[in-house]
Structure formats: structure tokens, C-alpha cells
N, C-alpha and C positions, 0 to 999 in steps of 0.2 A: 188561354189561348189554344185553339184545337190543331191538330195536324191535319194536313190534306192529301189526297193521292190523286195523282197526275199518270195517265196513261200516256208513256213516252211513244208508243206506236201511233196515237192519234193525234199529232202534234201538227199544229197548222203549217202548211208548207210555204206560205208567201213569207217574204222577209220584209220587216218594218223599214220605210226608209227614213233616215235620220236627218235633220234639218242641217244645213250648212254649219260646218265647224266642230260638229260632234264627230267622234271616232270611238267605237267599240272594239277592243281587243283582248285577247287573252294576257293576262298580267306576264311579266317576264321577272327573272329573279332578281334583277337590278331594280325592280318596281317595290321590291317587299318592304324596305324601311318606310319610304314615304307613304305607301298605302296603308301599312300598319298604322303608322301615328296617325293619318288622315281619319282612318275608320276610328280609332279610338278619341280622337277629338271631335268628330261629327256625329258619331254614332253612340258606341259604347265599346269599352275595355273589354267586355266579354265577347262582343263580334270580332274585335281585333284579335283576340284570342284563336277564334274560330278560323279567322283568315288566316292566321299564321299557319295552321294545319294544312289549310290549301295550299300553302307556296311550298309545303313538302312533298306535294303530290308531283307526279312526272308522267304527263305534261301538269304544269300548274293549273289547280282548279279554282281558278280566280279569274274572271272577265273585270276589265276597268272599263268606265266611260270617262272619256276627256272632252274638255271644251277649250281649244285654243292650248292644247298641252297640258291643262290644268286638269285634276281628279275632280270629277262631279259625281260619280257613281261606281257601284262594285256589285258584284254577285259572285258566290262561291257556290260548290258543290262538293260532296264526299269530306265536309270539314268534320262536323261533330260526329257524325255516324255514316256509314257507307250508306248509300242510296237515297241520301237526304240533299235536298236544295236549300241552300241557306248559309249563312245571312246575306242579304242583299239591301242595298238602299240606293237612293238618288238624292242629292241635296235638293230641299224644297224649291228653291228659286229656278232649279232646272227641270222639275216634274212637269208633265203633259207634254215633253219632246218625243215620246215613243223609247226613251232610255231604258226605263225598267222593263218593258217588253222586250227588247232586244237584248239586254242582259239575261234575263230570265229563259229566253229562249236558246242563247247561246249554250248556257249552262245544260239546260235539259237535252238538247241535240248531242251534246258531248255525252252526257249520261246514256243515251240512246247508242251512240257509236261504241260504247264501252260494253253493250250488251244487256242493257237493263231495259225491262219492257214497262217498268212503273218507277215514279220517283216519288217521296215522301218530301213534302214542304212543313217543316217542323216549325211549330209554334206559331201560326199564321196570324199576322195583323191583319193585311188589306184582304179579306176573303172574298170579296166581290171582283177584285182585280184578277186573281188567281182562277176564280171560276170562269170568269168572261174569256180571259186570254188564252188560257190553256185547258179549260174543261175539268178543273180540279174539283173534286168533292171531298167534303168533310169527313173525316174518319171519326165514326162513333167512340165516344169513351176516351179520347185522345188528350184530354186534359186532365194534368198539366204535362202528360207526354215523357221526354225525358229531360225536361228543363225543370227538375223538382228542386235542386238545391244548389242555386249558383253562390258563389262565395260574396261576399261584402266585404269591403275595405273600410 
């Protein structure tokens, strides 16, 4: 899966309106245990490990999406590498509600506020989503990128 590049200085200004009941916010320290367990359970232990790093940042570089106070999505930045967005995901049953877009934009805007002009989305799955949402472009010859030797249990 290739990496993609995003121009942070060209992010869309409009906010996505979430449907009733959903909340997206920056994760707090007290969210760490539940969030890491949830990510490991619904996505992968590798993503949980990356999110663990995001919880060590100040401010925490992880945003979470909640439905009726239950975790349904997350997105991180500055987890595996500086200047990188990811990992992030939304439970399948909650997709299509704008959560992925809001999580992505919250992370990218935070990176822009840190002084970055560009962000890298590593090992992209949904290329069309990133291209459409934030104008991300594929980085040539970026496969396999930094994710070359993951451990297996």
C-alpha cells in the first residue's frame, strides 16, 4: 500500500456536521486503556501499539469518535513517525456518517497548527477517500514504505 502526501496549507475550511449522538474529541489520558484495548480488538494490535505512542504525546495526538459515549472510531498522528497521519478507523456499522472525515481533519489541522506544511498518510488503504477529502496524492515508489518488517505473534 502506498503512502500519500497532503498539503496542510490547502485543507478544506468547512466543518463536517455530524449526525445527532456523535461526538469527536481529542482523547484524554483517562481514555487510554479503553481506547487501546478497543483498537486491538476491532482493528489490530499493531494499530493499538501505534496509538499507544500517540497517547505519550502532549497534547495527545489521538482523536476519538463516540456514539452515546461508546467508542466507534479513532485517528492518530505523529504515532509511527513524525509528520505522519495514522492509524485511524471507524467501525463499519458507523461508516458513512462523516466520522472518518472529521477525525482526519482534526488530526491534519492539529498538524498544521504544529507548523507542518505537509503530512504523510502511511500505508494507505482507502486512496480515493483521502484524495477526495483532502486532495492527497500518491507518493511514487512508496510501497512498502516504513511498514516493511512488522512482528507477528
